[in-house]
N, C-alpha and C positions, 0 to 999 in steps of 0.2 A: 230919421227916416220913418215915415208913417206907412207901414205896409201891413196888410192883413195876410192871413194864411191863404185866402182865396187869391189875393193879388200875387203872392209869391208863386202859387201853383200855376197861374196863367203865364207869368213871365218865365218861370223855370221851364215849363213845357215848350214854350216858343224858343227860348234861347238854347236849351239843350238839343232841340231838333236841329238848330243851325250848327251847333258844335258837332253834332253827328254827321252833318253834311261835310264838314271840313275833315273830320276823322275818316269818313268813308272814302275820301279822295286820296288818302295816303297809300303809298306802296311800301313794301319792305325796303326797297332800295332808297326811297326818298327819306327814310328815317335818319339817315346819316348826314343829311344836308345841314350845313351851318354857314353863317356869314363868315366867321373866322373860327380858328381853333379855340379861342377864348370865350365864345358864345355858345349857348345851348343849341343842340341839334334839333331838328324838327321832331325826332322821336322823343328827345328829352322834354320838349315843350308839351307834346301830346300826353306823355306820361305824367308830367307835372299837373295837367288839368285833371287827370284821374286821381292822383294822390292828394291834391289840395282839397278836394271835396271832403276828405276824411278829417280835415281840421274841424269840421262841424261837430265831431264827436266831443271836442273839448267843451262844447256848450251843453253837454248832457244828452245829446241825441245818440241813440244806439242803433247802429246799422253796420253791416258788413262791407268791407272793402279789401283791396289787396294788402298784404302784409307790408309794413314799412321796410322790411328787409329785402323784399322782392326786388330783383334787378329789373332794370328797364327792359321790357321785351324787345326782341329784334323782329317781331312780327306785327305788322300793322293790324292784322285781323285780331290779334290778342289784345292790343291796345283798344281797338274799337269795341270789342266785346266787354272789356273791363269798364270802359266809360259807360256803356249802356247799363250795365248792372248797377254801378254806383250812383249814376244819376237818378235811376228809379228808386234805389234804396234811400237816398237822401230825401226825395219828395215824399215817399211813404212814411219816413220817420217824422218829418215835419207835420204831416197831416194827422198822424196817429198819436204822436207823443207830445205835441205842443197845443196849447190853447191860445186864443188871442192875447190873453194876459201874459203868457210866457214870452210873447214877442217884445213886450215892453221891459222885461227883466234886463238889468244891466250888469255888466262885468267889466273888469279892467283887462285890457289887452294892450301890450306894448306902451304902457303908461297913459293910456286913454280909456275913458269909459265908453263902452259900446252897448247898444241894445241888441238883443237877439235879432230883431228886425234889421238893424244896421249890418249885422254879420251876414244875413241872408242877401241883402242888397250888395254888399261887398263881394260875395261869392258870385253873384251875377256879373258884376263889373269886372272882376278878376278873370273870369272865363272869357269875356269879350276882349279884354286887353291881350290875352295870350292868343286868342284866335287871330287877331290882327297880325301878330308876329308870325304866326304859322302861315298865313296866306302869302306873306313876303317870301318865306322860305319855300313854300310850295311852288310859287312862280319860278324861283331860282332852280328848283328841282325839275322844272319842265312839266309840272302837273297842271291840270285845268282847275281853275278856281271856281268853286260853285257860287251861284248867285246867293248871297247872304242877305243883303238889304237892298238889293237892286242889281241891275245888269252888270256884268263884268266885260272886260275888253273882248273876251272870246264870245260871249253871248251877243254883243253888238254885231260882231262879224257874222255870226250865225244868222242873224236877222237881216243881213245884207245892208247894214247901216255902218256909217263911219263912227268909230268909237269916239266918245267925247274926250277931250284932252284936259 
């Protein structure tokens, strides 16, 4: 993955804002929604997005986040605020602690060699992956899905148009 700090900054700002839209649509009651008892709840997925950003600390980036021992909040507002804090903290750390050369540094992870730029890209894609899962659970919980990359069923209706199938 060839990515500059400027590239990451632009993508992270865009993608983090989209994640914030998803987080902002959550309610305390919706956090318990799951497809089955064996799958993560909406709250667990949201908290996973907060906590997974902290894995970037293993690359030598120093920034504050929630304690690994902290239980999953039962407050959507607390999860939303935690996400906002850590998403800004990660970006600030990348911009202030890494150079372009640091992005090409490699390390082994799970038996594979990864560049720091590759980890940044993975962090972007990981967030997108779980946002997709969250929107399914949000629909199941009766929440309105925000427009992430285009219109939703609800926004088509709002515009007086037939939703595309």
